[in-house]
SEZAGU-489147 format. One record per residue (C-alpha): residue number from 1; chain; x, y, z. Coordinates in steps of 0.001 Angstrom, whole numbers. Example, Ala and Ser with C-alpha at 12.3 -4.5 7.8 and 13.67 -1.06 7.14 Angstrom:
<pts>
<pt><n>1</n><chain>A</chain><u>12300</u><v>-4500</v><w>7800</w></pt>
<pt><n>2</n><chain>A</chain><u>13670</u><v>-1060</v><w>7140</w></pt>
</pts>
This chain:
<pts>
<pt><n>1</n><chain>A</chain><u>9071</u><v>37015</v><w>22238</w></pt>
<pt><n>2</n><chain>A</chain><u>9905</u><v>37227</v><w>25926</w></pt>
<pt><n>3</n><chain>A</chain><u>7433</u><v>36478</v><w>28657</w></pt>
<pt><n>4</n><chain>A</chain><u>7278</u><v>38583</v><w>31744</w></pt>
<pt><n>5</n><chain>A</chain><u>7257</u><v>37305</v><w>35376</w></pt>
<pt><n>6</n><chain>A</chain><u>3440</u><v>37584</v><w>35151</w></pt>
<pt><n>7</n><chain>A</chain><u>3348</u><v>34702</v><w>32603</w></pt>
<pt><n>8</n><chain>A</chain><u>6096</u><v>32610</v><w>34076</w></pt>
<pt><n>9</n><chain>A</chain><u>4977</u><v>32905</v><w>37712</w></pt>
<pt><n>10</n><chain>A</chain><u>1312</u><v>32599</v><w>36829</w></pt>
<pt><n>11</n><chain>A</chain><u>1796</u><v>29378</v><w>34969</w></pt>
<pt><n>12</n><chain>A</chain><u>3864</u><v>27996</v><w>37857</w></pt>
<pt><n>13</n><chain>A</chain><u>1155</u><v>28986</v><w>40250</w></pt>
<pt><n>14</n><chain>A</chain><u>-1582</u><v>27410</v><w>38243</w></pt>
<pt><n>15</n><chain>A</chain><u>303</u><v>24135</v><w>37955</w></pt>
<pt><n>16</n><chain>A</chain><u>741</u><v>24149</v><w>41691</w></pt>
<pt><n>17</n><chain>A</chain><u>-2924</u><v>24850</v><w>42234</w></pt>
<pt><n>18</n><chain>A</chain><u>-3816</u><v>22021</v><w>39905</w></pt>
<pt><n>19</n><chain>A</chain><u>-1499</u><v>19641</v><w>41835</w></pt>
<pt><n>20</n><chain>A</chain><u>-2785</u><v>20540</v><w>45297</w></pt>
<pt><n>21</n><chain>A</chain><u>-6482</u><v>21398</v><w>44771</w></pt>
<pt><n>22</n><chain>A</chain><u>-7915</u><v>17829</v><w>44805</w></pt>
<pt><n>23</n><chain>A</chain><u>-8495</u><v>18164</v><w>48535</w></pt>
<pt><n>24</n><chain>A</chain><u>-10257</u><v>21536</v><w>48270</w></pt>
<pt><n>25</n><chain>A</chain><u>-9240</u><v>25204</v><w>47910</w></pt>
<pt><n>26</n><chain>A</chain><u>-5557</u><v>26095</v><w>47960</w></pt>
<pt><n>27</n><chain>A</chain><u>-4404</u><v>29270</v><w>49788</w></pt>
<pt><n>28</n><chain>A</chain><u>-2132</u><v>31799</v><w>48109</w></pt>
<pt><n>29</n><chain>A</chain><u>127</u><v>31459</v><w>51180</w></pt>
<pt><n>30</n><chain>A</chain><u>713</u><v>27801</v><w>50440</w></pt>
<pt><n>31</n><chain>A</chain><u>1338</u><v>28370</v><w>46707</w></pt>
<pt><n>32</n><chain>A</chain><u>3575</u><v>31348</v><w>47585</w></pt>
<pt><n>33</n><chain>A</chain><u>5664</u><v>29209</v><w>49933</w></pt>
<pt><n>34</n><chain>A</chain><u>6061</u><v>26337</v><w>47491</w></pt>
<pt><n>35</n><chain>A</chain><u>6728</u><v>28328</v><w>44488</w></pt>
<pt><n>36</n><chain>A</chain><u>8725</u><v>31166</v><w>46169</w></pt>
<pt><n>37</n><chain>A</chain><u>6492</u><v>33891</v><w>44730</w></pt>
<pt><n>38</n><chain>A</chain><u>5513</u><v>36945</v><w>46708</w></pt>
<pt><n>39</n><chain>A</chain><u>1974</u><v>36394</v><w>48108</w></pt>
<pt><n>40</n><chain>A</chain><u>975</u><v>39970</v><w>47163</w></pt>
<pt><n>41</n><chain>A</chain><u>2113</u><v>39456</v><w>43604</w></pt>
<pt><n>42</n><chain>A</chain><u>485</u><v>36055</v><w>43418</w></pt>
<pt><n>43</n><chain>A</chain><u>-2847</u><v>37625</v><w>44525</w></pt>
<pt><n>44</n><chain>A</chain><u>-2573</u><v>39982</v><w>41538</w></pt>
<pt><n>45</n><chain>A</chain><u>-1927</u><v>37088</v><w>39187</w></pt>
<pt><n>46</n><chain>A</chain><u>-4785</u><v>35044</v><w>40637</w></pt>
<pt><n>47</n><chain>A</chain><u>-7171</u><v>37984</v><w>40265</w></pt>
<pt><n>48</n><chain>A</chain><u>-6231</u><v>38193</v><w>36507</w></pt>
<pt><n>49</n><chain>A</chain><u>-6777</u><v>34438</v><w>36125</w></pt>
<pt><n>50</n><chain>A</chain><u>-10111</u><v>34722</v><w>37934</w></pt>
<pt><n>51</n><chain>A</chain><u>-11252</u><v>37437</v><w>35552</w></pt>
<pt><n>52</n><chain>A</chain><u>-10219</u><v>35112</v><w>32590</w></pt>
<pt><n>53</n><chain>A</chain><u>-12401</u><v>32273</v><w>34070</w></pt>
<pt><n>54</n><chain>A</chain><u>-9459</u><v>29979</v><w>34857</w></pt>
<pt><n>55</n><chain>A</chain><u>-9791</u><v>29974</v><w>38669</w></pt>
<pt><n>56</n><chain>A</chain><u>-12516</u><v>30513</v><w>41286</w></pt>
<pt><n>57</n><chain>A</chain><u>-11936</u><v>31981</v><w>44765</w></pt>
<pt><n>58</n><chain>A</chain><u>-13559</u><v>30430</v><w>47801</w></pt>
<pt><n>59</n><chain>A</chain><u>-13941</u><v>32743</v><w>50825</w></pt>
<pt><n>60</n><chain>A</chain><u>-13876</u><v>31981</v><w>54498</w></pt>
<pt><n>61</n><chain>A</chain><u>-11931</u><v>29583</v><w>56723</w></pt>
<pt><n>62</n><chain>A</chain><u>-10323</u><v>27066</v><w>54644</w></pt>
<pt><n>63</n><chain>A</chain><u>-10769</u><v>29138</v><w>51523</w></pt>
<pt><n>64</n><chain>A</chain><u>-8451</u><v>29807</v><w>48637</w></pt>
<pt><n>65</n><chain>A</chain><u>-8535</u><v>29060</v><w>44962</w></pt>
<pt><n>66</n><chain>A</chain><u>-9688</u><v>26189</v><w>42820</w></pt>
<pt><n>67</n><chain>A</chain><u>-9586</u><v>25618</v><w>39060</w></pt>
<pt><n>68</n><chain>A</chain><u>-12708</u><v>26889</v><w>37271</w></pt>
<pt><n>69</n><chain>A</chain><u>-12386</u><v>24243</v><w>34624</w></pt>
<pt><n>70</n><chain>A</chain><u>-10948</u><v>20776</v><w>34350</w></pt>
<pt><n>71</n><chain>A</chain><u>-7253</u><v>20661</v><w>33919</w></pt>
<pt><n>72</n><chain>A</chain><u>-7560</u><v>19211</v><w>30432</w></pt>
<pt><n>73</n><chain>A</chain><u>-9605</u><v>22166</v><w>29366</w></pt>
<pt><n>74</n><chain>A</chain><u>-6946</u><v>24808</v><w>30341</w></pt>
<pt><n>75</n><chain>A</chain><u>-4145</u><v>25364</v><w>27878</w></pt>
<pt><n>76</n><chain>A</chain><u>-862</u><v>27216</v><w>28535</w></pt>
<pt><n>77</n><chain>A</chain><u>-2084</u><v>29683</v><w>25915</w></pt>
<pt><n>78</n><chain>A</chain><u>-5208</u><v>30429</v><w>28051</w></pt>
<pt><n>79</n><chain>A</chain><u>-3025</u><v>31189</v><w>30978</w></pt>
<pt><n>80</n><chain>A</chain><u>-424</u><v>33270</v><w>29122</w></pt>
<pt><n>81</n><chain>A</chain><u>-3107</u><v>35266</v><w>27286</w></pt>
<pt><n>82</n><chain>A</chain><u>-4868</u><v>35994</v><w>30568</w></pt>
<pt><n>83</n><chain>A</chain><u>-1666</u><v>37320</v><w>32118</w></pt>
<pt><n>84</n><chain>A</chain><u>336</u><v>38686</v><w>29151</w></pt>
<pt><n>85</n><chain>A</chain><u>-2303</u><v>39659</v><w>26572</w></pt>
<pt><n>86</n><chain>A</chain><u>-1546</u><v>38885</v><w>22986</w></pt>
<pt><n>87</n><chain>A</chain><u>1342</u><v>36455</v><w>22414</w></pt>
<pt><n>88</n><chain>A</chain><u>2050</u><v>37660</v><w>18901</w></pt>
<pt><n>89</n><chain>A</chain><u>5655</u><v>38937</v><w>18830</w></pt>
<pt><n>90</n><chain>A</chain><u>5033</u><v>41057</v><w>15779</w></pt>
<pt><n>91</n><chain>A</chain><u>2242</u><v>43543</v><w>15267</w></pt>
<pt><n>92</n><chain>A</chain><u>1666</u><v>43846</v><w>11582</w></pt>
<pt><n>93</n><chain>A</chain><u>-1156</u><v>46084</v><w>10343</w></pt>
<pt><n>94</n><chain>A</chain><u>-1020</u><v>44228</v><w>7008</w></pt>
<pt><n>95</n><chain>A</chain><u>-2443</u><v>41118</v><w>8839</w></pt>
<pt><n>96</n><chain>A</chain><u>-5445</u><v>42973</v><w>10202</w></pt>
<pt><n>97</n><chain>A</chain><u>-8649</u><v>43030</v><w>8205</w></pt>
<pt><n>98</n><chain>A</chain><u>-8885</u><v>46769</v><w>8666</w></pt>
<pt><n>99</n><chain>A</chain><u>-5123</u><v>47301</v><w>8707</w></pt>
<pt><n>100</n><chain>A</chain><u>-3846</u><v>50601</v><w>7624</w></pt>
<pt><n>101</n><chain>A</chain><u>-541</u><v>49481</v><w>6143</w></pt>
<pt><n>102</n><chain>A</chain><u>314</u><v>51212</v><w>2928</w></pt>
<pt><n>103</n><chain>A</chain><u>2679</u><v>48436</v><w>1906</w></pt>
<pt><n>104</n><chain>A</chain><u>287</u><v>45589</v><w>2639</w></pt>
<pt><n>105</n><chain>A</chain><u>-435</u><v>44751</v><w>-974</w></pt>
<pt><n>106</n><chain>A</chain><u>3178</u><v>44249</v><w>-1891</w></pt>
<pt><n>107</n><chain>A</chain><u>4696</u><v>43182</v><w>1407</w></pt>
<pt><n>108</n><chain>A</chain><u>5589</u><v>39514</v><w>1586</w></pt>
<pt><n>109</n><chain>A</chain><u>7187</u><v>39760</v><w>5028</w></pt>
<pt><n>110</n><chain>A</chain><u>3705</u><v>39774</v><w>6582</w></pt>
<pt><n>111</n><chain>A</chain><u>3463</u><v>36037</v><w>5664</w></pt>
<pt><n>112</n><chain>A</chain><u>6520</u><v>35402</v><w>7829</w></pt>
<pt><n>113</n><chain>A</chain><u>4991</u><v>37302</v><w>10731</w></pt>
<pt><n>114</n><chain>A</chain><u>1729</u><v>35455</v><w>10243</w></pt>
<pt><n>115</n><chain>A</chain><u>3457</u><v>31990</v><w>10328</w></pt>
<pt><n>116</n><chain>A</chain><u>5447</u><v>32909</v><w>13491</w></pt>
<pt><n>117</n><chain>A</chain><u>2231</u><v>34182</v><w>15201</w></pt>
<pt><n>118</n><chain>A</chain><u>341</u><v>31099</v><w>14228</w></pt>
<pt><n>119</n><chain>A</chain><u>3105</u><v>28797</v><w>15301</w></pt>
<pt><n>120</n><chain>A</chain><u>3402</u><v>30333</v><w>18767</w></pt>
<pt><n>121</n><chain>A</chain><u>-328</u><v>30276</v><w>19320</w></pt>
<pt><n>122</n><chain>A</chain><u>-716</u><v>26742</v><w>18110</w></pt>
<pt><n>123</n><chain>A</chain><u>2170</u><v>25517</v><w>20377</w></pt>
<pt><n>124</n><chain>A</chain><u>858</u><v>27079</v><w>23545</w></pt>
<pt><n>125</n><chain>A</chain><u>-2736</u><v>26066</v><w>22839</w></pt>
<pt><n>126</n><chain>A</chain><u>-1661</u><v>22384</v><w>22374</w></pt>
<pt><n>127</n><chain>A</chain><u>-59</u><v>22134</v><w>25812</w></pt>
<pt><n>128</n><chain>A</chain><u>-2689</u><v>21471</v><w>28529</w></pt>
<pt><n>129</n><chain>A</chain><u>-2471</u><v>21963</v><w>32294</w></pt>
<pt><n>130</n><chain>A</chain><u>-3048</u><v>18219</v><w>32904</w></pt>
<pt><n>131</n><chain>A</chain><u>-26</u><v>17415</v><w>30792</w></pt>
<pt><n>132</n><chain>A</chain><u>2197</u><v>19771</v><w>32814</w></pt>
<pt><n>133</n><chain>A</chain><u>861</u><v>18229</v><w>36133</w></pt>
<pt><n>134</n><chain>A</chain><u>1639</u><v>14745</v><w>34826</w></pt>
<pt><n>135</n><chain>A</chain><u>5125</u><v>15921</v><w>33823</w></pt>
<pt><n>136</n><chain>A</chain><u>5799</u><v>17515</v><w>37132</w></pt>
<pt><n>137</n><chain>A</chain><u>4716</u><v>14350</v><w>38925</w></pt>
<pt><n>138</n><chain>A</chain><u>7075</u><v>12241</v><w>36785</w></pt>
<pt><n>139</n><chain>A</chain><u>9989</u><v>14565</v><w>37438</w></pt>
<pt><n>140</n><chain>A</chain><u>9361</u><v>14603</v><w>41183</w></pt>
<pt><n>141</n><chain>A</chain><u>9102</u><v>10821</v><w>41093</w></pt>
<pt><n>142</n><chain>A</chain><u>12397</u><v>10577</v><w>39258</w></pt>
<pt><n>143</n><chain>A</chain><u>14096</u><v>12854</v><w>41777</w></pt>
<pt><n>144</n><chain>A</chain><u>12928</u><v>10784</v><w>44697</w></pt>
<pt><n>145</n><chain>A</chain><u>14066</u><v>7597</v><w>43008</w></pt>
<pt><n>146</n><chain>A</chain><u>17480</u><v>9175</v><w>42336</w></pt>
<pt><n>147</n><chain>A</chain><u>17680</u><v>10376</v><w>45886</w></pt>
<pt><n>148</n><chain>A</chain><u>17055</u><v>6876</v><w>47203</w></pt>
<pt><n>149</n><chain>A</chain><u>19989</u><v>5583</v><w>45213</w></pt>
<pt><n>150</n><chain>A</chain><u>22361</u><v>8166</v><w>46683</w></pt>
</pts>
């Protein structure tokens, strides 16, 4: 499974939004500058995340985006599915209730695909936005401590 720039950039943008939205809405221009993502592309990603109920847009002077839910309620899986669609690397008709796979009854490989699909989904659903924000703050803190020593 390989994620596109939509998933990678969108997750970075949402982490940035979570880090900087405590003071109010965050503009796409500021996210774009910090994350080095085209503002035009970022608007497309934010629109997709808005449709998925992950962010809200605030219009007017001082407007921008805010999280639509608490950070601890948003998983990496939510973000990636909003931007990428299904995360399952293998489409197997034998796993679908109405699947039209002629080999489904005798195919044992479908259990491998099922386990891989479940593992990916479980992993991305266990990682929450608040955990990533905490991790980012720790890394930035470590960098500044190291820079002071130099």
